C-alpha positions, 0 to 999 in steps of 0.5 A: 676205907684203906685198901687191904693189901694183905690178901693178894691173889696172883691173877692167872696168866693165859698161856694159850687160847681158852676152851671151856664150858663155864656153869655160871651161878644164878642171877642175883637180881632175879634171886633177890627180886623173887625172894621179896615177891615170894615173901609178900605172896599169899601162898608159898613159892619155890625158887630153884637154882637160886644164887647163894652169895653174900647179897642173896644170903643177906636178903634171905636172912633179912626176910627171915628176921621179919618172920618169913619162912625160907626152907633150903633143900636139894632136888632129887631130879637130875639137874634140879639143883638147890631150891628155896621154899618161901613160906609167907607169914605175918611180917613183924618186928622188932628185928635188925636187918644187916644189908651188908653193902647190897643195894637190893637189900638196903633199897628193896626191904624198907618198903617191905618193913613198912608193912610189918608190925613193929620196928625194923632197924637197917644197918650194914657195912661202912660203905653202905652209909655212903650209898644214897637211900633218900629216894626210897626214904622220902617216897615211903614217908609220902606214902605213909611210913614212919622212918627214923634216919636222923635226916641222913637220907642213908643208913642206919635207919629204922622203919616203924612198921604199922602192919599196912601202908596207904600207898598211892602216888609219889614223885621220886628222883631215881637218877642215881639208882633205878633200884628206887623205882623197883623198891616201890613197885615190888611192894606196891601190890600190898599197899592199900592203894597200890602205888604210882611212881613218877620219876622226876629227875634226869635220865634213869639208869639201868632200865633193864632192871626196872623191866625185870621188876615189872616182868617178875611182878606180872608173873606173880599176878600183879597188874602193872602199867608202864611207859612201854605199855602205853602209859605216861613217860616215866610213870609206873602204876601197880594195882593193889592185889594178892600175889601168887606163889610161883615155882621159879627157876632162876636164870644164870647171872649174865653179868657174872658171865662177863669175865669168862666171855672176856677171857675168850676175847683176851686170850682167844678161843671159845667159852660156852655158858650153858642155859643162856636164855633166849629172852631175858631182861638181864642187862648182861645180855647186851654182852653179846652185842658189845663183845661182838663189836669188840672183836668176838663172835657168838652163837646162841644154841639150845645148849647155851651161848658159845662165844669165840674170840680171835685174840684181837680186841677193838676199841668201842664207843658205847653208851652203857647207861642201861647196863652200867654194871658191865662197865668194869669188865668192858673197861678192862677189855678196852685197856687191852684193845688195839684202839681207844674206847669211850664208855658213856652214860655211867656217871651213876657208877660213882655211887655204886659199891665204890666210885667205880669210875675213879677206881677203874681209872686209878687201878688201870693207870697204876698198871701203866694204862691211860684212862681219864674220867669224863663227866659221864664215863671213861676214855681209855687209850690202850698202853702196854701194861705191867704187873702190880697190885690191883685194888678192889675197894670191896667191889666184886666187879673191880676184882673180876676186872683185874682178873681179866687184865691179868690174863694178858699181863703177867704179875697182876695181883688182886687185892681181896679177891674174896669180895667176889663172893658178893655175887659170884661164889667160888670165882677163883676156882671157876676162873682156874677151871676155865683156864685148866692146865693152861692157867698159871 
C-alpha cells in the first residue's frame, strides 16, 4: 500500500527541557488478554481502566459478535475510571470478526471461535492478509478444529466451531510470533483435554508476552506448567478447567510510555509516568534499563516512574529479541545519539504491522541518517538529520518514532499520525500536553 501523504502532522520541536507528568492509558496486551479470559470464564468479570483503542475495541467487538456480553461504564469512586463488565455466554455463530491489523485479535480469537457453535469468519485490513497465521491454523487443525483458509495460512479464513475442541498435545513453530503460543494457552483451559504446546522452531521472540499470558491464566484459576516452573524447555501445558471471573485493574501500557520517556532523553528534563508497576511482565519495563544505559536516570517511587535525561544520548549495543516492540523508539533515539548503536535479535519485526526494519531504515535515512539493516536488526550511525516527511505505513510505533526525532529535528512531518489510535488514543494531544508552551 502506498503511503498516504495527504495527512501530515508537523512533529513539535522541543524548545527546551521537558517537565511533565504523563498519564499513559492502559496496556493493550493486558486488556486484550483479559477480555479473552473473561469471555471464557464461568462467571462475569470486570476490567477497570481498560485501554480503549482500535485494537481493544476490535477485540471487544469480535467477542460481542460471538455472543459475549460486554457492558461499559464509569466508576463513581475517585480514580476508578472506566470499566468493562464481561458477561460470558454461549459462544455462537454465524458471525464475522473484523481483526483490523491487530495481531492479538487475529491470533487469539480463532481458538475461541473453535469453541463456538457455528461458523466464525475472520477478515481484516489488507496488511493483515500478509501477517502469518499458519502457527495457529495448523495447530488448531491438529487439535480437532475445522478451518477454511484456502491453503493460505493467513486471513481471510472461517473457523467452523463445533461447540468444543478436543485439545491435547501440539507442536508449533512460533519463531515468527510468540502470539501463536499465547493464543493456544489462553483458550486451553476450555479444551476437553487442555493443551500441551511444544515450540519446535528457532529462538522464540517476545518471551515477556508469554509470561504475561501465563501469569494472567494463573490469576483466573488455570493450572499452567512452564519451562520456568520446572517443565521441559519450550513446552507449556494447560490443564482443562473452569476459569474464574475476576476484578482486574489494567496497568498502564509501558511500551506506550516509551516516546514520553524518550522525550526526556532527547530534550533533557524529567517525565513522570504515574502508576508504573513495581512488578510486571510487560516488555516496556525494560525501558528503565535500556534508556538508563543510553544516558538517562530513573527512580521508581510509590507514585510512579520518574525518568530524567541530561540531554546527552549514548549509543547502545543491545539484544531486543524479548522486547522487539521497543525497537522503533530505541532506533529513533539512537539516530540522535553521540555514538553508533546496534540493535539485535529482532528479525521477526519484518512480519509486524509493517516490515519495521526496512521502514525504519528508509525513513531515518531519508532524513539524512545512516541506518543499515543486518540479518537480525539494525546498525545506526548517528548523522546530522534534517526535516522531511516521515512515513508510518499504518504502523503506530513508526508514528511515535518519527515524533521522537521531531523533538530534536525541525521540519519533521509525520504522515498519518492518526494510526497511533491503534494502541495510544489521543497521542498528538498527549504529546503537545507534555511539551506545554515549550512545544512548537
